[in-house]
N, C-alpha and C positions, 0 to 999 in steps of 0.2 A: 658246922652243920647243926649243932645244938641250938645256936641262936636262931637260925632259920626256922627250925622246928618249933621253937618257942613262939616266934612271931606268927607262924602258920596256925598254931593252936589258938592263939589270941584272936586271929582273924576269923577262925571258925566259930569261936564262942561269940564274937561280936555279930557275926552273920546270923547265927541262930537266934540272937536276941532282937534282931531287927524285925519290926512289924511287917515290912514288905516281904521279908523272907518267909514269915509265918503264913502270910496270905498266899504266896506262891506255892508253898508246900501243901497248904490246905486245898488249893485248887487242883494240884496233882493228885492228891488222895481221892478227892471227889470224882475226878476224871476216871481214875483206874478202878474205883469201886462201882461207880454208876454206869459206866459204859457196858460192861458185861450183862448187867441186869436189863438195860434198855434194849439190848440186841437179842435177847432171848426169843423174841417173837418174830425174828426174821424168817422168811419163807424157807430159805436153804441155809443149812449150818455152815457150809463153805463160804457163802456170802457174808454171814454174820462174823465169821472169824476174820475174813479179809477187811471188813468194815472196822472191826475192833482194832486190828493192827494198824490200819491206815490212820484212823482218827486219834487213837491213844498215843502212838509214837510220834506222829506229826505234831500234835499239840504239846506233848511232853518236851520235845526238843525246843519248840518255840518258847515255852515257859522257862526252861532252864537257861536259854540264851538271854532272856530278859533278866532273870535272876543273877546271872553272871555279871551283867553290867551294873545292876544295883548293888551287888556285893562290893564293888570297888569303892563304894562310898566310905568304907572303913578307913581307907587311906586319906580320903578327902577330909573326913571329920577330924582326924588327928592333926592335919595341917591347919584346919580352921580353928580348932579349939586349942592349938599350940601344945597338944600332948606330945607331939613328936620332939619338942625341945628337950623333954625329959629323957627320951630315948637317945637322942643325939649326944647327950652329955655322958652317956655310957660308951665304953670301948666297943662299939658295934659299927662295922662298916655300913655305909648307906646302901651298897648293893645288896647286902644281906637282908636289909629291911625290905627293899623292893621285891626281892626274890621270895622272901617269907610271905609277903602279902599275896603274891601271885600263887604260891604253893597252897596257902590257906583256901583261896577261892577254888582252885582246881580240886583239892581234896574234898571240899564240901560238895562240889559238882559231881565228883566221882562217886561219893557215897550215895547221893540222891539218885544218880543215874543207875547205879547198881540195884538199889532197892526198887526203883521203878521198873527196871528190866525184869527182876524176879516177879514183880506183880503182874507185868504184862504177860510173862510166860504162864503164870498160874491162871490168869484170866482167859488166856487163849485155850489152855487145856480144859478149863471148866466149860467153855462154850462148845468145845469139840466133843464133849461127852453127851451133848444133846442128841436126840433121835434124828438121824438124817432124813431128809425128805424122801429120797429114793436111793437106789443103788448108784445112780450116776452122781448124786450129791456125795455119797459116801466115798466113792472112788476119787472124785475131784478133791475132796478134803485130804485124803491120804496121799495121793500121788501128785497133786498140783499146788497145794497150799502148805501143809505141814511137812515140808521137805526142803531139800536144797538140791536144785537141779542145774546141770550144765547143759548148754545148747550147742548144737553143731549145725552149720549151714551146709547145704548140698553143694557139690562140686560141679561147676559148669564144664561140659565137654570142650576139648580143645579144637577150635574151628580154624586155627591159623593155616593149616594145610589146605582146607577147603576154600578159604578166602583167597589164598595165594593162587590156587588153581583158577578160580573165577577171574581174578585180576589178570592172569596171563592170557586166558581165553578172550577177555575183553580187549586186551592190548593187541592180540593178534588179529582180531576181527575189526580193529580200527574204531572202537567205541570212543576212545579218548583222543582221536586224531584232531578234532576241531574244538576240543574243550579248552576254554580260556583259563589261565592260571592254574593249570593242572599240577597237583602235587602228589606224587605216587604214595608217599607215606600216609597222607590224609585219606586217599582213596582206599588203601588197604585197611586202614582203621575203620572206615565206613562200612566196608564189606564185612569185616569181622563182626561189627555190631549188628549188622543186618542178619547174618547167619545166626547169631545168638538170639535175636528177637524172634526169628522164625522158629527156632527150636523151642522157645518158651511158649509158643502158641500151639494149642492142641485142638484140632478140629474134631467134629463129631465122629465117633467110632475110631478115633485115633488114640494113641497112647504114648507115654513118655516114662522113662526110668530115671529116677533121681538117686544119685550115688552119694552116700555119706561116709566120710573117712574118720578114723580115730574116735569111734563111739566106745568110750572106756567104761562101760557099765558091766555089772555082774550078770552074766548070762544065766537066766533061770526062767522056768515056766511060771513061777509064782510072782516074780517081780515084773513091773511094767514100765515101759517108756511111752512117751507121748510124741505124736506127730502133729504139729501145730501148723495150720495153713490158712491162707486167705487167697482166693482166686478172683481175678477180674473175668466176667462172663459177658459175652455178647450173644444176642438172639436167644435169650433165656425165656423159659415158659412164663405164662401169665402169673402163676403163683410164686414166681421168683425163688424157686427151689432148684438147686443143682443136684442132679442125680448121677452119680458116678460110682465106679468100682476102684477100690484100693487093694493092691496086692503087696504084702510086706514080707520080705525074707529072700533067701538065696539058696534053693535046694542044691545048686551046684557046689556049694561050700558046706553042705551038711546041716543047713538050718531048715526048720519047718517053714511052710508058706502060709501066711494068714490072709484070708479073704475077708474084706470089710466093705459091704455095700453101704452107701451113705446117701442120705437126703439132708442137705444143708442149705440154710438161708444164704443167699448171695450177698456179698459185700461185708461179711463178718469173719472174724477168726473162729476156727473150729479146731477141736482136739480129738485125735484118735488114740485110744489106749491099746497097746500091743505088748505081748510078753517079750521080755528082753532076750529070750533065746532066738529071736529072729535075727539078732546080730551074729555075724560070722566070727569064728575064732580069731581072725586077723583084724577084728574091730571095724569091719565094714558092714554097711547096711544098704540094701537096695529097696527102694519104695517105688512101685509102679502105679501110675494113675491111668485108668482106662476111661475115656470119655464116652461111656455107654450106660444107658439106663438099665440097671439090673432088676428092676421091680416089674413084675408081670402086670399087665393091665394098664400100665402108665406109658403113654406115648413117648417115643424118643424125640427130644427137642433137638433141632440142628444147631445147638449152641456151640460156641467156641470158648475154650478156657485158656486164660493167659496168666502167667506168673511174671509180674513186671520186675521183681527184684529177688535176690537170693533169700532175703529175709521172709519172703512170702511162704516159704516152707522151711521148717526147722525141726530137728529131733531133739527132745529134751530127755535126760535120764538122771537118775538120782546119784549124787556124789557125796552127800552128807546128810546131817539131821537138821531139823528146824532149830533146835537149841543152839547148835554150833553156828548156824546162820544168824540167829538173833544176837549172839555174843559178838560176832564180827561186826555186825551193824552197829552195836552199841559202842564198840571201840572206835569206829569211824566217827561217830557223833562226838565221842569224847575228844578226839583230835581237834575237831572244830571248836569245841568249848575251850580247850586249852589255848588255842590261838586267840579266840575272842577275849579270854581272860587277860592275855598279854596286852592286847589292844586297850582294854579297859584300864589296866594299870598304867600304861604309857600315857593315855589321855588324862588320867587323874593326876599323874605326876606333873603335868604341864598346866592344866586348866582347873577352874573350879568345877564342882560336881555337875551342875546343870549343863555347862558347856561340854564337859566330858561325856555326859549322857547323850547329848545331841550328836556328837561325833561318833560315838559307838553305835547308836541306832542307824546313822547314815552308813557306816561301814558294814553293819550287819545286813542292811537292805541291799547294798551294792554287791556284797559277797554272795548273798543268796540268789540274786537275779543277775549275776555276772554274765552267764551265758546268753540270757535273753537280751541284755543291754548291749553286749558286744555285737550280736547279730543285728540288732536294730540300728546300730551306728552305720552299718554298711549301706543302709537305704538312704543315707544322707548324701545325695549326689546332686549335681547341678552345674550350671555354667555361669560365667560372669562373677560379679561381686558376691552373690549368694553362694556360688560354688566355692569361692575362696573361703567364705565363712564356714561352710559345711566341711571343707577339708580341714580347717583348723579345729573344728569340733571333733572330727574323727581322730586327729592327732592327739587331742587332749584325752579322748576316750582311751586311746591306745596306751598313753603314758599312765593314766590312772589305773587301768586294769592290769598293767604290769606289776603294780604294787598290791593290788587287791586280789586275793586268791578266789578261785571259783568254788564256792562251797557246794554248788550243785553237782560238781564233778565227783564229790565224795559223799553223795547222798544215796544210800542203798535201800531206801524205803520201798521204792517201786519193785525192786528185785525181791526183797523179803516178802512182800505181800503176794507177789506172783509165784512164790516158791522157787525163785531162781537163786543161784549161788552167789553170795557176797564173798568174792574170792579173797584168799589170803594175800595175794599179790596186790589187790586193791587196798587192803588194810595196811600193808607195808608201805605202799605209795603214800597213803595218808600220813602215816607216822613220819616218813622221811620229809615230805614236802611241807606239811602243816606244823609238825612238832620240831623235828631236828633242825630244819632250815628256817621256816617262817617264825615260829615262836621264839627260837633262840635269837634270831636277828632283832625281833621287836623287843625282847627283854634286854638285850645288850644295849639297845638304844635308850630304853627306859632307865637303866642303871647309869648310863653315861650322863643323860640329861639331869637326872635327879642328883647326881654327884655334884653338878655345877649349880644347882638351884639354891637360892637363899630361902631356907625353910621358915624363917621368921616372917616372910612376906606371904600374904594370902592371895592366890590367883583370883583375878576378877572373872 
């Protein structure tokens, strides 16, 4: 362990002396110092904080990823300049040399990421001290940005009995007597979807109750939860404004009932803030939408409101702090940097530094866009010779992306900026898949290949 630590310290010292490392560190400092100053003139403080978090953290991770790749040059230089021959003459196993190089890169990344995280937190708090534009901006900053919220989707009523009854009525009346290729299971599924679609549609002067389960928030008149929604609207008025009533709470279970009249632009997500004591003691919440214009002097439009998916309405409530959310996000990013460092060390063990850089950049691009590239591969379809070629391309994609992890699946930036919880389960999944499994496998391969390599030869 002492030998590994000695090599790691040497790698850190070499990395700090590299000009490219100084350039990257300088760019990170300028980014974290300059962004808060440039965003001070944003119209809304909440928007300024979100912009700062998005740009600073996104750029920071990108720069650290590039720096991780360039730091692997330390191993390449020792091979090129034959300095490694001196080390190999000492009683130090080759695997310890490889692990020490990786540990040095990871420790330097960890230190830089920690300092940058502290700077981001301080910059965020500095921007948040500015005077908010209005009360809405102040509440949005406190309850939707500088927080950690969990979301709950509403529960669709069970229409299986109603669909079964309609099916039996149709069967008795002979609706399916002359239907070709009639399959009862498919028809029942169609009727079930039809009932659900009708329930999601709210005609003028009609209403619906949305039930939410397991809303684990602290019930208080001072604390607030958010109802976030987006509705599809037909026959809307010329000004494209939806006017409806919201009723939140369940007096039958001892909660107050909150009445919220709303004017909202159609086709966008909107948020309603309601005290958390609207949640019942059994952690259930009832939200009622009445498709009725509550504003006097404004004509009732015969519009129809429809919620196509369960995601169109959700309840969000606080489960943690912004600081804890930022910490979990940084741990997720560190997991990706550890994996990337292992790939960089493996590539440098086998190839010269320019070739290793090219391979690492390719890996980083593929891992970052893995989800997009995988989805794009499914559009490669066809018939004849071109179809065979496209199937071969799809098979190649499938094989490659079995080996390349999907970094986008462990990116919590969007959740952090939106004040949503970067969950501990997510972090543990990143530690398990990217570090314990992925990084360990890559480092074992690097140690094995370097053990068999002739260090006196320089890779082309």
